[in-house]
N, C-alpha and C positions, 0 to 999 in steps of 0.2 A: 254618249247615247245618241246624239244627233248623227254622228257619223255612222255609227252602226245602223241607224234607221236608212241613211241615204245608201248604205252598202246593201242592205237587205231589199231595197226598193230598185236598186239596179240589178242585182241577181234575179229578183223575181220577173223583171221586165225581160230578162234574158232566159225566162223560163227555166232557171236552174237553182231556184231558191226551194229550199224543203221545208217541211212543217217544223222540223227540228230547230232550224234557224229562227222562225218565227217565235217559237216557243222561248227559246233562249233570250230573244228580244224582251218578251214579257217580264222574264226573271232580271233583266238588267236592274241594277239598283238606281232608284229615283231620288234618293236622298240627296240634298244639297252637300256637297262636299267643299273644303276649303280651297278658295282661289290659289290657282297654280300660276306663278309668274315665270315666264319664259324669258331668259336672258338673251339666249343665241340659238339659232337654228343651224344643225349641220345637215346638208344635203349631200348623200352618197350617191355619185354618177358612175355607173359600172360602165367603164370604157371598152370592156372586153365583148359586150353585148352589141348586135348589130340590127339592121332592118327595123322590124316594127318595135323591138325592145328598145331601140335607140330613140325612136320617134316618142314612144310612151314616155322616157325618162326625160327627153328635151322638153316636151309640153309641160311635164310636171315641174322641171326646174324653172322654167319660164314662168309659170304661175307663181311659185314660190318667190322668186325675185321681185315680181310686180306686187305680190299682195302681203307678203311677210311684214308684220309689224315689228319685228325685232331684227336685229344683225343677222347676216347670213353668211356661212363660209360652206364652200363646196369642195368636197373631197372627191377627186377623180380615182376611183378605187380599182383594183386590180390593174394597175399601170404596168405590172410586170407582164401582164399578158395583152398588152395594148393592140387592139386589132380595129380600131375606129377609123373609118374613112372621112368622118365628119369633124376632125378636130378644129377646122377653121370656124365651123358653126359653133362649136363648143365655146371656143375663145371669144367670138362676138359676144355670145349669149352671157358670157361671165366676165364681161370686161369691167363691170362696176362692183363686183364682189370679189373677196380674196378667193382664191383657188389654189388647192395643194394637190400635187400629184403623188398617190398614197399606193403603197403596195403592203398589206397586211402579211402576205406570204414572205417577203423579204425584210419585213419591219422596218420600212422606209416611211418617214415622214408620218407615221401614225400618231405619235406624241405631238407633233407640230400642229396636226388639225385642232387638237384639244387645247393648246396653248394659245392659239390664235381664238378660238371660241371664247376661251376664259378673258382674254383682252377685250374682245368685242363687248362681253357681256358687263364687264367692269368699267371700261372707259369709252366704249363707243367706237363707230366706224374710223374716227379719226386716229385712234391709236395704232390701226394697222395700215392707214392709208399710203404711208411712206416706207412700208415694210417690203423689203426684197424676199420674196419665198423662193428658196431653192428649187430647182428643177429635180424630176426623178433622176435623170442621168447624173447630176452633181452629186446627189446623195447616194446613188448607188455605187459610184466610184469610191466615195468616202468610206461607205459601209464596207466595201470589198477589202479596202486597205486596212480598216480596223479588224475586219475578221482575220487577215492574213497575220497581222501583227499580234493579235490575241492568241492566233494558233501558234506562232513561233515562241511566244514567251511560255505557253503551256508546254510545248514540247520540250523546249530547254530546261524548264523545271523538271519534267520527268526524267530526262536524260541525266541531269546533274544529281538529283536526289535519289534516284534509283539505279544502283550499279550492280544489285544481286538479283539473279533471275528467281530466287524464291520469295521476294517479297510479294505480299499479297495485295490486293486492291483496298482491302479494309485498312490495312497497315498504312499504305499510301495516303489513303482519304485522310486518315486520323491525323497523320503527320503534316498535311497541306490543308487542313480545313480551314484555317485561318489566312492561308496565302491569297494575296489578291489576284494573282495570275490564274491560280486554280478557280477562284470565284466567278472571275469573269469569263472564264471558258465555259463554265457549267452554265451561267446565266445565258451566254448567247447560244451555245450548241446543245446544252443538255448533258446530265449526268452521264447517260448512256455512251454518248460518243466520247466523253472523257475516258470512260471505262475501256471502251474499244481501242483508242489510242494507248492507254496504259497496256492493254493486253498485247498490242502489236509491240510494243517496246520490250516487254517481257519474252516474247517469242523471239526477238532480236538478239537479245541477251542469251537466250538459250541456245540458239544456232552458233553464236560465237564461242559459247562456251564447250559445245560439241566439237567445233573444229579446232579449238585450242587443246582439248583431250586428245583428238586424234593426231595432231601434229606432235603432241608430248609422246603417245605411245608408238608413233612412227620413228621418233629419234631413239626410243629405248629399243626397237627392234634392230635399227641399224647398228647401233652401239653393241648390241649383243652378238650380232652376226660378225661384226669386226673382231 
């Protein structure tokens, strides 16, 4: 409620507060709630933003680092769209706290942020003091290799288990539902892409079947003419 009061006061000072905001504040619950214990803060720093957006984030991060009474981990978000000219300033600011380079889009280091936060909450800052956090580039290379391997295994599964062009997706899915390679591919890329690759394989089988039939009929014609 105190935060909301400050927010309304700020917006009122900027002449953009409206009566609806003030009325909402009056309806805000005033009953005492149970005490909430915060074990760790996760500060998400969007490195794709520039100019004033960067300054706002930087100032807020600096305040958090100085005033936070619980351990703090900083997630440098959207690292796949890294466009920040102030990387040295960020490194100097975050020298004393764990920093993780994250990309939710590429699914890189997202889980690591929460793993570090959990360690901080349970064991304190010393638990991650000597921990080496992998960079985005390292994780990106590993993720690419993992994607390629999972794709190869799924494609191999499709080619080996489907040799008839009349096999349907439902039949293939039922046959491979417990297969680890199928599950890993669907988990990483989604069922829609798995279906798309299956359909591509079926088209390939159909084309081979048509070519085989053409060659067979051509031989029949040659034999008949002879």
